[in-house]
Backbone as CSV, one residue per row, in Angstrom:
resi,resn,N_x,N_y,N_z,CA_x,CA_y,CA_z,C_x,C_y,C_z
1,UNK,63.966,15.107,83.728,64.289,14.613,85.084,63.375,13.843,85.803
2,UNK,61.855,14.215,86.079,60.651,14.423,86.658,60.282,13.214,86.041
3,UNK,60.356,12.828,84.827,59.937,11.698,83.868,60.067,10.506,84.265
4,UNK,61.205,10.373,84.372,62.724,9.408,84.899,62.297,9.174,86.330
5,UNK,62.247,9.871,87.173,61.819,9.561,88.837,60.268,9.410,88.855
6,UNK,59.388,9.675,87.987,58.004,9.361,87.886,57.904,7.595,87.252
7,UNK,58.830,7.191,86.304,59.115,5.746,86.053,59.599,5.184,86.780
8,UNK,60.438,5.873,87.377,61.433,4.883,88.581,60.343,4.530,90.310
9,UNK,59.754,5.774,90.181,58.526,5.296,91.458,57.665,4.765,91.082
10,UNK,57.028,4.712,89.868,55.698,3.869,89.387,56.580,2.369,89.621
11,UNK,57.764,2.019,88.648,58.226,1.190,88.942,58.552,0.107,90.325
12,UNK,58.908,1.013,91.015,58.773,0.786,92.522,57.521,-0.080,93.223
13,UNK,56.542,0.851,92.948,55.145,0.851,93.401,55.027,-0.545,92.846
14,UNK,54.988,-0.403,91.613,54.572,-1.798,91.175,54.819,-3.340,91.680
15,UNK,56.435,-3.508,91.822,57.218,-4.151,92.496,56.426,-4.548,93.531
16,UNK,56.248,-3.125,94.691,55.720,-3.614,96.159,54.606,-4.464,96.088
17,UNK,53.604,-3.969,94.859,51.973,-4.685,94.633,52.430,-5.865,94.741
18,UNK,53.296,-6.223,93.813,53.535,-7.645,92.866,54.052,-8.912,94.668
19,UNK,55.028,-7.600,94.994,55.729,-8.554,96.317,54.384,-8.728,97.394
20,UNK,54.088,-8.233,97.576,52.970,-8.190,98.977,51.761,-8.908,98.644
21,UNK,51.803,-9.043,97.799,50.526,-10.029,96.851,49.028,-9.281,96.460
22,UNK,49.291,-8.318,96.280,47.507,-7.086,95.935,47.378,-6.878,94.672
23,UNK,48.127,-7.566,93.663,47.838,-7.866,92.330,47.038,-9.183,92.409
24,UNK,46.896,-9.768,93.462,46.061,-10.778,93.587,44.679,-10.820,93.660
25,UNK,43.604,-10.355,92.604,42.489,-10.266,93.328,41.633,-11.129,94.391
26,UNK,41.929,-12.332,94.645,41.576,-13.847,95.783,42.095,-12.546,96.916
27,UNK,43.253,-12.744,96.922,43.991,-11.853,98.082,43.359,-10.438,98.432
28,UNK,42.864,-9.859,98.102,42.079,-8.226,97.966,40.754,-9.019,98.630
29,UNK,39.830,-9.688,97.698,38.733,-10.115,98.107,38.701,-10.924,99.504
30,UNK,39.462,-11.663,99.784,40.344,-12.506,101.210,40.072,-11.156,102.343
31,UNK,40.283,-10.489,101.680,40.374,-9.281,102.775,39.027,-8.700,103.120
32,UNK,38.414,-8.746,101.917,36.774,-7.752,102.223,35.870,-8.995,102.620
33,UNK,36.203,-10.293,103.168,35.525,-11.233,103.513,35.355,-11.314,104.962
34,UNK,34.607,-10.568,105.530,34.493,-10.220,106.902,33.918,-11.528,107.091
35,UNK,32.866,-12.216,106.904,31.797,-13.281,107.457,32.755,-14.791,107.156
36,UNK,33.333,-14.515,106.161,34.005,-15.752,105.830,35.871,-16.065,106.448
37,UNK,36.325,-16.033,105.597,38.055,-16.376,105.773,38.801,-15.498,105.471
38,UNK,37.887,-14.982,106.450,39.299,-12.953,106.541,40.835,-13.382,106.168
39,UNK,40.992,-12.521,105.293,42.874,-12.355,105.245,43.208,-10.695,105.647
40,UNK,43.600,-10.563,106.894,44.113,-9.704,106.981,45.462,-8.392,106.428
41,UNK,46.198,-9.999,105.819,47.584,-9.285,105.158,47.336,-7.789,104.608
42,UNK,46.187,-7.211,103.840,45.931,-6.060,103.360,45.996,-4.551,104.226
43,UNK,45.376,-4.837,105.124,45.263,-4.437,106.322,46.524,-4.041,106.908
44,UNK,47.803,-5.078,107.091,48.851,-4.426,107.242,49.764,-3.782,106.116
45,UNK,49.248,-4.183,104.754,50.206,-3.112,103.892,49.884,-2.020,103.555
46,UNK,48.404,-1.789,104.329,47.715,-0.132,104.465,48.362,0.473,105.456
47,UNK,48.975,-0.326,106.463,49.216,-0.102,107.343,50.833,0.809,107.291
48,UNK,51.069,-0.487,106.308,52.714,0.434,106.476,52.634,1.163,105.403
49,UNK,51.810,1.539,104.278,51.926,2.717,103.831,51.747,3.872,104.395
50,UNK,50.865,3.620,105.814,50.534,5.370,106.399,51.697,5.411,106.758
51,UNK,52.689,4.456,107.671,53.676,4.560,108.359,54.806,5.057,107.301
52,UNK,54.615,4.738,106.129,55.935,5.541,105.512,55.422,6.936,104.674
53,UNK,53.928,7.193,104.628,53.287,7.993,103.988,53.457,9.521,104.811
54,UNK,52.443,9.226,105.899,52.273,9.887,106.852,53.651,11.084,107.262
55,UNK,54.741,10.616,107.695,56.085,11.593,107.499,56.362,12.207,106.210
56,UNK,56.230,11.392,105.274,56.587,12.203,104.203,55.116,13.518,103.460
57,UNK,54.350,13.375,104.084,52.810,14.154,103.750,53.346,15.375,104.338
58,UNK,53.743,14.818,105.917,54.233,15.933,106.891,55.041,16.880,106.307
59,UNK,56.055,16.731,106.067,57.080,16.990,105.313,56.582,18.209,104.567
60,UNK,55.812,17.220,103.318,55.824,17.826,102.313,54.555,19.351,102.324
61,UNK,53.939,19.183,103.157,52.891,20.280,103.982,53.628,21.596,104.110
62,UNK,55.075,21.240,104.549,55.941,22.486,104.984,56.966,22.742,103.582
63,UNK,56.805,22.422,102.367,57.718,23.136,101.705,56.590,23.503,100.218
64,UNK,56.971,24.374,99.499,56.726,25.177,98.552,56.774,24.547,97.068
65,UNK,58.018,23.475,97.112,58.019,22.780,96.243,58.915,21.656,96.090
66,UNK,58.912,20.991,95.441,59.586,19.223,95.344,61.119,19.633,95.841
67,UNK,61.642,17.940,96.076,63.005,18.239,95.417,63.965,18.474,94.224
68,UNK,62.719,18.240,93.324,62.999,18.266,91.630,63.076,20.131,91.755
69,UNK,62.447,20.829,92.790,62.249,21.920,91.965,60.842,22.499,91.433
70,UNK,59.920,21.600,91.398,58.564,21.869,90.854,57.725,22.314,91.505
71,UNK,56.700,23.151,91.350,55.578,23.275,92.408,54.611,22.445,93.162
72,UNK,54.550,22.234,94.558,54.082,21.440,95.282,52.297,21.653,94.861
73,UNK,51.691,20.548,94.570,50.701,20.025,94.427,50.039,19.580,95.274
74,UNK,49.332,19.658,96.924,48.755,19.060,97.729,47.454,19.357,97.596
75,UNK,46.625,18.153,97.826,45.168,18.985,97.536,44.645,19.860,99.070
76,UNK,43.659,20.593,98.610,43.457,21.773,99.741,42.347,21.411,100.187
77,UNK,41.149,20.925,99.897,39.912,21.216,100.322,39.817,19.509,101.351
78,UNK,38.558,20.117,102.067,38.803,19.101,103.197,36.691,19.006,103.303
79,UNK,36.670,19.284,101.975,35.053,19.466,102.184,34.423,17.737,101.919
80,UNK,33.699,17.242,102.601,32.920,15.739,102.349,31.612,16.112,101.524
81,UNK,31.364,15.890,100.346,30.572,16.071,99.762,30.008,14.824,99.173
82,UNK,28.410,15.246,98.503,28.200,14.163,98.102,28.844,13.231,96.876
83,UNK,29.282,14.396,96.189,30.127,13.761,95.075,31.311,12.670,95.484
84,UNK,32.027,13.546,96.498,33.536,12.727,97.430,32.695,11.115,97.668
85,UNK,31.475,10.879,98.636,30.841,9.963,99.223,30.329,9.046,97.772
86,UNK,29.580,9.923,96.879,29.012,8.647,96.044,30.391,8.023,94.939
87,UNK,31.536,8.835,94.836,32.468,8.371,94.134,33.147,7.326,95.205
88,UNK,33.367,7.587,96.528,33.784,6.393,96.990,33.026,5.939,96.702
89,UNK,31.726,5.481,97.223,30.775,3.754,97.239,31.456,3.287,95.832
90,UNK,31.017,4.427,94.596,31.130,3.453,93.470,32.945,2.980,92.797
91,UNK,33.593,3.725,93.593,35.416,2.917,93.753,35.577,1.694,94.590
92,UNK,34.259,1.466,95.909,34.689,0.635,96.613,33.764,-0.350,95.722
93,UNK,32.689,-0.274,95.484,32.249,-1.471,94.900,32.822,-2.035,93.227
94,UNK,32.968,-1.176,92.744,34.060,-1.769,92.133,35.379,-2.668,91.893
95,UNK,35.795,-2.417,93.459,37.256,-2.460,93.899,36.104,-4.017,94.519
96,UNK,35.659,-4.189,95.314,34.575,-5.341,95.818,34.469,-6.846,94.549
97,UNK,34.146,-5.859,93.554,33.550,-6.733,92.030,34.502,-7.256,91.803
98,UNK,35.881,-6.609,91.379,36.686,-7.179,90.601,37.946,-7.533,91.569
99,UNK,38.513,-7.283,92.917,39.473,-7.704,93.696,40.713,-6.800,93.491
100,UNK,40.012,-5.160,92.395,41.479,-4.610,91.965,40.889,-3.414,92.274
101,UNK,42.229,-2.703,92.295,42.040,-1.408,92.282,42.867,-0.947,91.372
102,UNK,42.809,0.362,91.329,43.111,1.160,89.964,45.114,0.571,89.897
103,UNK,45.649,0.974,91.023,46.825,0.367,90.967,47.280,-1.054,90.386
104,UNK,46.939,-1.692,91.363,47.322,-2.592,91.066,46.498,-3.546,89.764
105,UNK,45.709,-2.780,89.660,44.997,-3.202,88.256,45.882,-2.757,86.841
106,UNK,46.544,-1.595,86.826,47.505,-1.127,85.751,48.702,-2.247,85.935
107,UNK,49.100,-2.625,87.014,50.490,-3.376,87.036,50.010,-5.085,86.391
108,UNK,48.823,-5.530,87.166,47.859,-6.652,86.590,47.622,-6.449,84.606
109,UNK,47.087,-5.419,84.342,47.214,-5.167,83.033,48.410,-5.661,82.480
110,UNK,49.679,-4.816,82.918,50.928,-4.751,82.136,51.724,-5.623,82.186
111,UNK,51.145,-6.922,83.389,51.546,-8.643,82.708,50.584,-9.221,81.640
112,UNK,49.890,-8.482,81.360,48.935,-9.119,80.205,47.881,-10.011,80.517
113,UNK,47.281,-10.075,82.133,45.970,-10.205,82.190,44.883,-9.825,81.609
114,UNK,43.739,-10.012,80.493,42.978,-10.084,80.135,41.361,-9.421,80.728
115,UNK,41.713,-9.955,82.246,40.590,-9.441,82.775,40.588,-8.391,83.520
116,UNK,42.140,-7.822,83.960,43.115,-6.747,84.217,42.655,-5.493,83.109
117,UNK,42.982,-6.109,81.931,42.660,-5.170,81.224,41.053,-4.579,80.674
118,UNK,40.485,-5.315,80.968,38.858,-4.784,80.861,38.227,-4.375,82.166
119,UNK,39.127,-4.302,83.057,38.843,-3.743,84.284,39.209,-2.058,84.444
120,UNK,40.793,-2.134,83.379,41.373,-1.189,82.944,40.321,0.051,82.137
121,UNK,39.924,-1.125,81.121,39.114,-0.279,80.264,38.068,0.359,80.955
122,UNK,37.387,-0.292,82.255,36.267,0.450,82.189,36.504,1.293,83.258
123,UNK,37.354,1.326,83.414,38.028,2.611,84.511,38.432,3.549,83.694
124,UNK,38.819,3.568,82.682,39.264,4.970,81.609,37.802,5.564,81.385
125,UNK,36.872,4.129,80.864,35.433,4.799,80.179,34.826,5.496,81.417
126,UNK,34.779,5.459,82.525,34.208,5.805,83.852,34.879,7.354,83.915
127,UNK,36.603,6.973,84.075,36.702,8.442,83.653,36.697,9.894,82.913
128,UNK,36.493,8.705,81.463,35.941,9.626,80.548,34.440,10.659,80.767
129,UNK,33.649,9.265,81.254,32.525,9.773,81.892,32.050,10.894,82.441
130,UNK,33.102,10.846,83.673,33.321,11.874,84.602,33.462,12.707,84.048
131,UNK,34.597,13.135,83.139,34.780,14.393,82.721,33.762,14.970,81.759
132,UNK,32.939,14.013,80.999,31.858,14.973,80.433,30.685,15.273,81.126
133,UNK,30.683,14.811,82.494,29.286,14.726,82.891,29.911,16.099,84.174
134,UNK,31.122,16.288,84.742,31.484,17.312,85.201,31.480,18.366,84.613
135,UNK,31.898,18.456,82.962,31.829,19.691,82.402,29.663,20.407,82.187
136,UNK,29.075,19.779,82.612,27.609,20.242,82.594,27.371,20.937,83.657
């Protein structure tokens, strides 16, 4: 049942990205172009996501298990360290260069876009490199 709910949720998320236009790298790069023709639509999508997510996470923090009866797994660390800042910088640089972040990249790759497949490949290679370096 959990896998089915996950698949439906992922499909809904992907459709939301398509409808909002966030799978278009030009749209994302337009948001990042503060000195040129800035496109604020991504900020509106983010604000909508926060408006939906904030009450959900507030409720989730009060629960010990999910609605499916699984253990609730929320982040517990509040530490801001070099690893977090460095990872955030790398994430932002990749997002700015490609105009995609992981969620939209997976959606666009699923639609068969070759550039997105390259991005997803690089993302997976970065995740594998992290695992190797983290074990040291």
